[in-house]
C-alpha positions as CSV (number, residue, x, y, z in Angstrom):
1,M,25.8,12.7,5.6
2,A,24.1,9.3,5.9
3,K,22.4,8.0,2.8
4,K,18.6,8.2,2.9
5,P,16.7,4.9,2.8
6,N,15.5,3.8,-0.6
7,I,11.7,3.9,-1.1
8,V,9.8,1.2,-3.0
9,L,6.2,2.1,-3.8
10,V,3.8,-0.8,-4.2
11,H,0.4,-0.2,-5.9
12,G,-2.9,-1.8,-5.1
13,A,-5.8,-3.2,-7.1
14,W,-7.4,-1.4,-10.0
15,A,-4.2,0.7,-10.3
16,D,-0.6,0.6,-11.4
17,G,2.6,2.4,-10.6
18,S,1.4,5.6,-12.1
19,S,-1.0,6.1,-9.2
20,W,2.1,7.2,-7.3
21,N,3.2,9.8,-9.9
22,K,2.5,13.0,-7.8
23,V,4.2,11.5,-4.7
24,I,7.2,10.3,-6.7
25,T,7.8,13.9,-8.0
26,L,7.8,15.2,-4.4
27,L,10.1,12.4,-3.1
28,L,12.6,12.9,-5.9
29,K,12.8,16.6,-5.2
30,E,13.9,15.7,-1.6
31,G,16.7,13.5,-2.9
32,Y,15.1,10.0,-2.3
33,N,15.9,7.1,-4.5
34,V,12.4,5.9,-5.5
35,T,11.4,2.7,-7.3
36,V,7.8,1.7,-8.2
37,T,6.6,-1.8,-8.7
38,Q,4.5,-2.8,-11.7
39,H,3.2,-6.1,-10.5
40,P,0.7,-8.3,-12.4
41,L,-2.1,-8.5,-9.8
42,T,-2.4,-12.2,-10.7
43,S,-1.7,-13.8,-7.3
44,L,-0.2,-12.8,-4.0
45,E,2.8,-15.0,-4.7
46,D,3.4,-13.4,-8.1
47,D,3.1,-9.9,-6.7
48,V,5.3,-10.6,-3.7
49,E,8.0,-12.0,-6.0
50,T,7.9,-8.9,-8.1
51,T,8.2,-6.7,-5.0
52,R,11.0,-8.9,-3.6
53,R,13.1,-8.5,-6.8
54,V,12.6,-4.7,-6.8
55,A,13.7,-4.6,-3.1
56,E,16.7,-6.7,-3.9
57,M,17.8,-4.2,-6.5
58,Q,18.1,-1.5,-3.9
59,D,21.5,-0.6,-2.5
60,G,21.1,-0.2,1.3
61,P,18.2,0.2,3.7
62,T,14.8,0.2,2.1
63,V,11.3,1.2,3.1
64,L,8.3,-0.5,1.5
65,V,5.1,1.5,1.0
66,G,1.9,-0.3,0.1
67,H,-1.5,1.1,-1.0
68,S,-4.7,-0.9,-0.6
69,Y,-4.0,-4.5,-1.7
70,G,-0.3,-3.4,-1.8
71,G,-0.4,-3.6,1.9
72,V,-0.9,-7.4,1.7
73,V,2.0,-7.6,-0.7
74,I,4.5,-5.7,1.5
75,T,3.3,-7.6,4.6
76,E,4.2,-10.9,2.9
77,A,7.3,-9.7,1.1
78,A,9.1,-8.1,4.0
79,H,10.6,-11.3,5.4
80,K,12.0,-12.1,2.0
81,C,13.8,-8.7,1.9
82,P,16.6,-8.4,4.4
83,N,17.4,-4.8,3.5
84,V,13.8,-3.6,4.4
85,V,13.8,-1.5,7.6
86,G,10.2,-0.3,7.7
87,L,6.7,-0.6,6.3
88,I,4.2,2.2,5.4
89,Y,0.6,1.4,4.8
90,I,-1.5,3.9,2.8
91,A,-5.2,3.0,3.3
92,A,-4.1,-0.6,3.0
93,F,-4.8,-4.1,4.1
94,A,-2.5,-5.4,6.8
95,P,-3.3,-9.1,7.4
96,N,-1.8,-11.2,10.1
97,V,-0.4,-14.7,9.5
98,G,-3.1,-17.0,8.1
99,E,-5.4,-14.1,7.1
100,S,-6.5,-12.9,3.6
101,I,-8.5,-9.9,2.5
102,N,-11.7,-12.0,2.5
103,S,-11.1,-13.4,5.9
104,L,-10.4,-9.9,7.3
105,A,-13.7,-8.7,5.8
106,A,-15.7,-11.8,6.9
107,G,-18.8,-11.0,8.9
108,A,-18.8,-7.3,8.1
109,P,-21.1,-5.6,5.7
110,P,-19.4,-4.9,2.3
111,P,-18.1,-1.3,1.9
112,P,-20.0,0.9,-0.5
113,G,-17.3,0.7,-3.2
114,F,-17.7,-3.0,-3.7
115,S,-21.0,-2.4,-5.5
116,A,-18.8,-1.2,-8.3
117,V,-16.9,-4.5,-8.6
118,R,-17.5,-6.4,-11.8
119,P,-16.1,-10.0,-12.1
120,D,-15.5,-11.4,-15.6
121,K,-15.5,-15.0,-16.8
122,Y,-11.8,-15.3,-16.4
123,G,-11.8,-14.9,-12.6
124,V,-10.7,-11.2,-12.8
125,L,-12.3,-8.3,-11.0
126,W,-12.8,-4.9,-12.6
127,L,-14.4,-1.7,-11.3
128,D,-17.4,-0.4,-13.3
129,K,-15.9,2.6,-15.1
130,E,-18.9,4.8,-14.5
131,L,-19.0,4.0,-10.7
132,M,-15.3,4.0,-10.0
133,P,-14.8,7.8,-9.7
134,D,-17.5,8.1,-7.0
135,N,-16.3,5.0,-5.0
136,F,-12.5,4.8,-5.5
137,C,-11.4,8.4,-5.9
138,Q,-14.3,10.7,-5.2
139,D,-12.0,13.6,-4.1
140,V,-9.9,13.6,-7.3
141,E,-10.6,16.0,-10.1
142,K,-13.3,14.7,-12.4
143,E,-11.0,14.4,-15.5
144,E,-8.3,12.7,-13.6
145,A,-10.7,10.3,-12.0
146,A,-12.1,9.4,-15.4
147,V,-8.6,8.6,-16.6
148,M,-8.0,6.4,-13.6
149,A,-11.2,4.5,-14.4
150,V,-10.2,3.9,-18.0
151,T,-6.6,2.9,-17.2
152,Q,-7.4,0.7,-14.2
153,Q,-5.6,-2.6,-13.9
154,P,-7.9,-5.5,-12.8
155,I,-7.0,-7.9,-10.1
156,A,-7.4,-11.7,-10.0
157,A,-10.2,-12.7,-7.6
158,R,-7.8,-15.2,-6.0
159,C,-5.7,-12.4,-4.6
160,F,-8.5,-11.7,-2.1
161,D,-8.3,-15.3,-0.8
162,D,-4.5,-15.8,-0.8
163,K,-3.4,-16.0,2.8
164,V,-0.3,-14.3,4.3
165,T,2.3,-16.7,5.6
166,N,4.6,-14.2,7.4
167,A,3.5,-10.8,8.7
168,G,6.5,-8.5,8.3
169,W,4.9,-5.8,10.5
170,Q,5.4,-8.0,13.5
171,K,9.2,-7.3,13.4
172,L,9.5,-3.9,11.7
173,P,8.6,-0.3,12.4
174,T,5.2,0.5,10.8
175,W,3.2,3.5,9.9
176,Y,-0.5,3.6,8.8
177,Q,-2.4,6.3,7.0
178,I,-6.2,6.1,7.4
179,S,-8.5,7.6,4.8
180,A,-11.5,8.9,6.6
181,Q,-13.7,9.1,3.5
182,D,-12.7,5.7,2.1
183,K,-15.4,3.7,0.4
184,M,-13.3,0.7,-0.5
185,I,-11.8,-0.2,2.9
186,P,-13.9,1.0,5.8
187,P,-12.1,3.5,8.0
188,P,-12.8,1.5,11.2
189,A,-11.2,-1.5,9.6
190,Q,-8.2,0.6,8.7
191,Q,-7.9,1.8,12.3
192,F,-8.2,-1.8,13.6
193,M,-5.3,-2.9,11.4
194,G,-3.2,0.1,12.3
195,E,-3.7,-0.3,16.0
196,R,-3.1,-4.0,15.9
197,M,0.3,-3.4,14.3
198,K,1.0,-0.7,16.9
199,A,1.7,1.5,13.9
200,K,2.2,5.3,14.0
201,I,-1.2,6.4,12.6
202,V,-2.1,9.4,10.6
203,F,-5.6,10.4,9.6
204,L,-6.4,12.2,6.3
205,P,-9.8,13.4,5.1
206,A,-9.3,11.4,1.9
207,S,-10.8,8.9,-0.4
208,H,-9.2,5.5,-1.0
209,A,-6.8,7.1,-3.5
210,A,-5.1,9.4,-1.0
211,M,-1.8,9.4,-2.8
212,V,-3.6,11.0,-5.8
213,S,-5.8,13.5,-3.9
214,H,-3.4,14.3,-1.1
215,P,0.1,13.8,-2.5
216,N,1.9,16.3,-0.3
217,E,0.6,14.8,2.9
218,I,1.4,11.2,1.7
219,A,4.9,12.3,0.7
220,D,5.4,13.8,4.1
221,I,4.2,10.6,5.8
222,I,6.6,8.5,3.7
223,M,9.5,10.8,4.4
224,Q,8.9,10.9,8.1
225,G,8.6,7.1,8.1
226,C,11.9,6.8,6.4
227,K,13.6,9.1,8.9
228,D,12.1,7.2,11.8
229,A,13.0,3.8,10.3
230,E,16.6,4.9,9.8
231,S,16.8,6.2,13.3
232,A,15.5,3.0,14.7
233,K,18.0,1.0,12.7
234,S,20.9,3.2,13.9
235,M,19.8,2.7,17.5
236,M,19.6,-1.1,17.1
237,E,23.1,-1.2,15.5
238,A,24.5,1.0,18.3
239,A,23.0,-1.2,21.0
240,M,24.7,-4.3,19.4
241,V,28.2,-2.7,19.5
């Protein structure tokens, strides 16, 4: 039996690797080798390097999965990771070469959730703890949402301006999950990015934190993406023989 692709889960802003906990449990039960990044959210370069090192540790074909800002990270990291065979975006940013989060958002009204953003004097962005549950994870149980607000990991403001220099989705199979109730990244913007990549798109009636509120569906999307990526890799290898 062929070995299943490795899975590297890349978290977004105002979160850490624990945001994937429910999904991790489901993937492990299905026999996948799963690794989660704990990147510093200090710059795109720093976060990409952390992700590159984690991907390098994997033995064999690997699929990168990015949530939110994590989508920017996997987009830029992919070309540095020769073992990566597919990219999966979970309510995530997917910039093209020369784009940043801020340039993608330019000219559009800010999403409702950005009213909760609180910059500090060190150039770091937080989410207001009282407002985060209703804007970031409104479909998560109240107690769990409160814990997410308290344990959030802030992100350097510069990460929103850092531009992508290489868009991995241009050369790899891609999948995109759209959260229809997202208040952080507008669903129409998600659809635009997914369609631009020619990704396989899945809609969920979820908040921005779909991996917390809909772990079964997210795990299914990731597993299907892994199967499709491995099939595509096998077909390419057969064609080259």
